[in-house]
Backbone bond lengths (Angstrom), bond angles and torsions (degrees), N, CA, C in turn:
res aa  C-N    CA-C-N  psi(-1)  N-CA   C-N-CA  omega(-1)  CA-C   N-CA-C  phi
1 V - - - 1.469 - - 1.525 108.86 -
2 Q 1.315 115.70 129.18 1.459 120.28 176.47 1.516 109.18 -134.25
3 L 1.329 114.87 130.59 1.458 122.14 178.06 1.525 107.43 -127.43
4 V 1.321 116.93 122.45 1.461 120.82 -176.50 1.523 109.36 -125.04
5 E 1.331 114.86 110.77 1.461 120.60 -179.70 1.520 110.51 -87.45
6 S 1.332 115.04 153.55 1.458 121.75 174.01 1.519 108.69 -155.00
7 G 1.327 115.24 168.29 1.456 120.13 175.37 1.512 115.24 106.26
8 G 1.319 117.96 -9.39 1.455 120.15 178.43 1.523 110.85 -67.40
9 A 1.336 115.75 151.37 1.458 120.06 -177.79 1.516 110.02 -165.71
10 L 1.330 114.60 175.52 1.461 122.25 172.39 1.526 107.02 -95.62
11 V 1.329 116.83 122.00 1.464 120.68 -176.72 1.522 110.12 -135.11
12 Q 1.311 114.78 160.52 1.462 121.02 175.18 1.521 110.35 -82.75
13 A 1.298 115.54 152.08 1.464 120.46 175.23 1.522 109.17 -55.47
14 G 1.318 115.19 138.73 1.451 121.07 -177.22 1.510 114.11 93.37
15 G 1.321 115.99 -11.64 1.456 120.34 -178.51 1.516 112.93 -81.61
16 S 1.348 114.79 -176.21 1.463 121.65 -177.37 1.524 110.30 -133.45
17 L 1.323 114.55 153.42 1.452 122.38 173.98 1.512 108.36 -144.39
18 R 1.316 116.41 152.51 1.456 120.18 169.51 1.518 108.47 -118.96
19 L 1.313 115.27 118.02 1.453 120.93 176.25 1.524 109.01 -91.03
20 S 1.320 116.21 143.51 1.455 122.23 178.50 1.523 109.66 -126.38
21 C 1.321 114.89 151.64 1.468 120.82 175.78 1.520 107.25 -136.63
22 A 1.315 116.49 113.50 1.460 121.91 176.78 1.519 108.44 -89.29
23 A 1.318 116.07 123.29 1.465 121.79 -175.71 1.521 110.84 -110.09
24 S 1.323 115.63 145.54 1.463 120.90 176.35 1.520 109.28 -156.10
25 G 1.325 114.84 163.25 1.458 120.26 176.26 1.512 115.22 88.76
26 F 1.331 116.86 3.14 1.459 120.56 176.58 1.528 107.27 -155.17
27 S 1.323 115.60 170.71 1.460 120.46 -179.03 1.526 109.55 -81.77
28 F 1.338 114.91 88.01 1.460 121.93 -173.21 1.519 112.27 -51.70
29 R 1.316 117.26 -43.82 1.462 121.38 -173.26 1.521 112.63 -67.93
30 T 1.328 116.50 -10.39 1.462 120.82 -175.93 1.528 113.51 -90.16
31 Y 1.345 116.84 -18.73 1.458 119.69 -168.08 1.523 114.02 -117.43
32 T 1.317 114.19 145.76 1.452 121.10 168.07 1.526 109.16 -64.01
33 M 1.326 115.28 137.30 1.461 121.24 -179.18 1.523 109.86 -118.72
34 S 1.314 115.32 151.89 1.466 119.57 -175.29 1.526 111.62 -139.98
35 W 1.321 114.59 154.01 1.457 123.12 167.10 1.527 107.77 -111.88
36 Y 1.325 114.90 134.00 1.451 122.70 172.57 1.526 108.29 -121.25
37 R 1.313 115.80 164.69 1.464 119.46 173.29 1.531 109.45 -145.89
38 Q 1.328 113.34 155.82 1.455 120.03 175.68 1.511 108.61 -136.70
39 G 1.323 115.20 110.83 1.451 120.61 178.81 1.518 111.31 -84.16
40 P 1.329 117.51 166.95 1.471 121.29 -179.12 1.519 111.63 -58.43
41 G 1.318 116.61 123.06 1.449 121.81 179.21 1.518 114.97 73.03
42 K 1.330 116.59 13.01 1.463 120.12 -177.63 1.521 110.44 -118.75
43 E 1.328 114.67 163.54 1.456 119.85 174.61 1.530 110.22 -80.43
44 R 1.320 115.15 156.40 1.454 119.06 176.40 1.530 109.15 -66.37
45 E 1.331 116.13 137.35 1.464 120.41 -178.86 1.519 110.85 -133.27
46 L 1.320 114.77 151.44 1.455 120.91 177.56 1.528 109.43 -75.19
47 V 1.315 116.35 128.85 1.465 121.53 178.96 1.525 110.76 -96.00
48 A 1.325 116.25 -49.51 1.458 120.15 -177.58 1.520 108.78 -161.94
49 T 1.333 114.82 152.89 1.447 120.24 178.17 1.514 109.22 -141.27
50 I 1.330 116.54 147.15 1.456 121.34 -177.66 1.517 108.56 -136.11
51 A 1.345 115.10 133.89 1.452 120.46 -179.12 1.531 110.81 -68.15
52 A 1.340 114.89 167.31 1.461 120.66 -175.38 1.516 112.22 -64.71
53 V 1.319 115.95 -41.97 1.454 120.65 -175.55 1.523 109.37 -94.69
54 V 1.317 116.74 130.19 1.461 122.25 178.59 1.528 109.32 -107.44
55 P 1.344 119.50 132.38 1.466 125.42 -3.17 1.518 111.48 -73.86
56 G 1.277 116.01 141.78 1.449 121.28 -178.97 1.509 110.06 -149.82
57 Q 1.299 114.87 -171.74 1.450 119.69 -176.28 1.528 110.38 -65.94
58 I 1.326 114.90 131.41 1.454 122.77 176.63 1.527 107.88 -129.37
59 R 1.304 115.39 134.60 1.457 120.07 178.23 1.525 109.67 -129.46
60 Y 1.343 114.91 148.05 1.458 120.80 -178.41 1.522 111.54 -131.31
61 H 1.320 114.26 149.66 1.465 119.50 166.38 1.529 107.12 -66.13
62 T 1.313 116.30 144.57 1.464 119.62 -175.56 1.527 111.78 -58.98
63 S 1.324 117.77 -29.03 1.461 120.40 -175.28 1.524 113.03 -72.65
64 V 1.339 118.04 -17.82 1.468 120.28 -178.14 1.526 112.68 -116.65
65 R 1.326 116.54 -8.25 1.467 119.79 -176.85 1.519 110.19 -58.07
66 G 1.348 115.53 131.21 1.452 120.74 177.34 1.520 114.56 91.41
67 R 1.340 118.16 -8.29 1.459 119.37 -179.30 1.526 113.38 -136.26
68 S 1.307 118.93 -3.55 1.463 120.85 -177.01 1.530 110.72 -138.66
69 P 1.307 117.89 74.35 1.465 120.27 -177.27 1.522 112.65 -66.62
70 I 1.324 115.43 137.86 1.455 122.72 173.69 1.526 107.67 -97.67
71 S 1.316 116.51 144.50 1.456 120.39 178.39 1.520 108.62 -151.17
72 R 1.335 115.49 169.20 1.453 119.99 179.88 1.515 110.43 -146.64
73 D 1.313 115.73 150.31 1.449 123.18 175.59 1.523 106.17 -117.49
74 N 1.317 116.06 99.07 1.468 119.81 -176.34 1.526 112.30 -71.03
75 A 1.316 117.49 -20.37 1.471 120.27 178.01 1.531 111.19 -75.00
76 R 1.347 116.06 -30.94 1.465 120.49 -177.69 1.517 113.34 -108.27
77 N 1.335 116.28 -0.59 1.472 120.77 179.63 1.526 112.21 59.18
78 I 1.325 115.63 47.23 1.464 120.34 -179.94 1.523 109.85 -127.76
79 L 1.304 114.88 136.15 1.458 123.59 174.65 1.525 107.98 -107.20
80 Y 1.344 116.24 140.90 1.459 120.84 -177.97 1.531 110.93 -125.37
81 L 1.314 114.56 154.85 1.455 121.24 167.62 1.525 106.62 -139.33
82 Q 1.311 115.75 109.46 1.460 121.71 176.82 1.523 107.62 -87.02
83 M 1.297 116.88 116.80 1.459 120.57 -176.64 1.527 109.16 -109.77
84 N 1.325 116.54 117.64 1.458 123.31 -178.69 1.533 110.41 -117.12
85 S 1.298 114.43 162.24 1.472 120.81 178.96 1.523 111.17 48.23
86 L 1.314 114.98 49.82 1.461 120.03 -176.72 1.519 111.39 -64.37
87 N 1.321 115.06 145.48 1.458 120.81 175.83 1.529 109.00 -133.55
88 P 1.328 117.85 164.34 1.473 119.99 -176.02 1.527 114.04 -55.53
89 E 1.325 117.34 -26.30 1.467 120.48 178.29 1.525 112.49 -67.74
90 D 1.330 116.96 -14.60 1.464 121.13 177.56 1.525 112.16 -83.34
91 T 1.311 117.89 -5.99 1.460 121.12 178.78 1.527 109.88 -61.46
92 A 1.330 115.27 122.15 1.465 119.99 -175.56 1.521 109.95 -176.68
93 E 1.324 113.37 169.30 1.461 120.61 166.77 1.528 105.34 -90.24
94 Y 1.327 116.15 129.72 1.466 121.43 -177.63 1.524 109.48 -107.55
95 Y 1.331 114.72 132.01 1.457 121.74 -175.86 1.523 110.90 -122.40
96 C 1.298 114.78 138.91 1.451 123.45 170.19 1.521 107.37 -90.36
97 S 1.329 117.11 143.70 1.466 118.95 -176.02 1.515 111.40 -150.19
98 V 1.318 114.16 149.55 1.462 121.43 174.46 1.524 108.37 -140.60
99 R 1.337 114.74 139.51 1.454 119.50 175.51 1.513 108.15 -103.37
100 I 1.331 114.41 115.45 1.462 121.89 173.85 1.518 104.35 -118.98
101 P 1.340 116.45 100.78 1.470 120.24 -171.72 1.523 113.04 -50.58
102 P 1.330 116.40 136.66 1.457 127.15 7.94 1.524 114.08 -94.14
103 A 1.315 118.62 9.18 1.464 120.46 -172.64 1.522 111.39 -108.83
104 R 1.332 115.18 158.39 1.473 122.16 168.28 1.519 106.39 -115.54
105 F 1.318 114.93 132.74 1.454 121.89 -177.74 1.517 110.60 -108.42
106 W 1.342 115.24 146.92 1.457 122.13 -176.65 1.527 110.73 -130.22
107 G 1.327 115.12 149.47 1.450 119.75 168.00 1.516 109.99 -82.50
108 Q 1.337 115.31 -176.61 1.460 119.67 -178.03 1.520 112.38 -84.24
109 G 1.325 116.29 -14.16 1.457 120.91 177.06 1.515 113.08 98.35
110 T 1.320 115.30 155.06 1.455 122.49 172.70 1.521 107.56 -136.06
111 H 1.337 116.08 136.03 1.457 119.28 -169.48 1.524 112.19 -95.55
112 V 1.320 114.07 133.59 1.462 121.68 175.42 1.525 108.38 -118.28
113 T 1.321 115.28 125.49 1.462 120.88 173.97 1.515 108.70 -122.07
114 V 1.318 115.39 125.87 1.460 121.06 179.60 1.524 108.38 -114.91
115 H 1.318 116.70 119.97 1.462 119.13 178.91 1.522 110.35 -110.01
116 A 1.304 113.67 146.68 1.470 120.65 -175.33 1.526 111.37 -69.52
């Protein structure tokens, strides 16, 4: 299993970013995919999750609901997180993740810094 995130950057508050996660080594279209983040001095938290079949169940952390849609391209094995109206509280390392029982797999992360 390999998960490679990209798209993190330094942006101004109010700006937008699109994070991508290229997946390989497993049947991407079969599994629910998730984005997590870990801000400075904080615990890792779930940002958004999307079911295997689109359209399917999508869930968001309350802090990003309505401004950061998660999506997936099952033909290209890519997971996305479009982040809009960014604020300094969004500053974190963002991780792509998949649970393939009994293990959970993680990418190396991509860093987002939002300055006021």
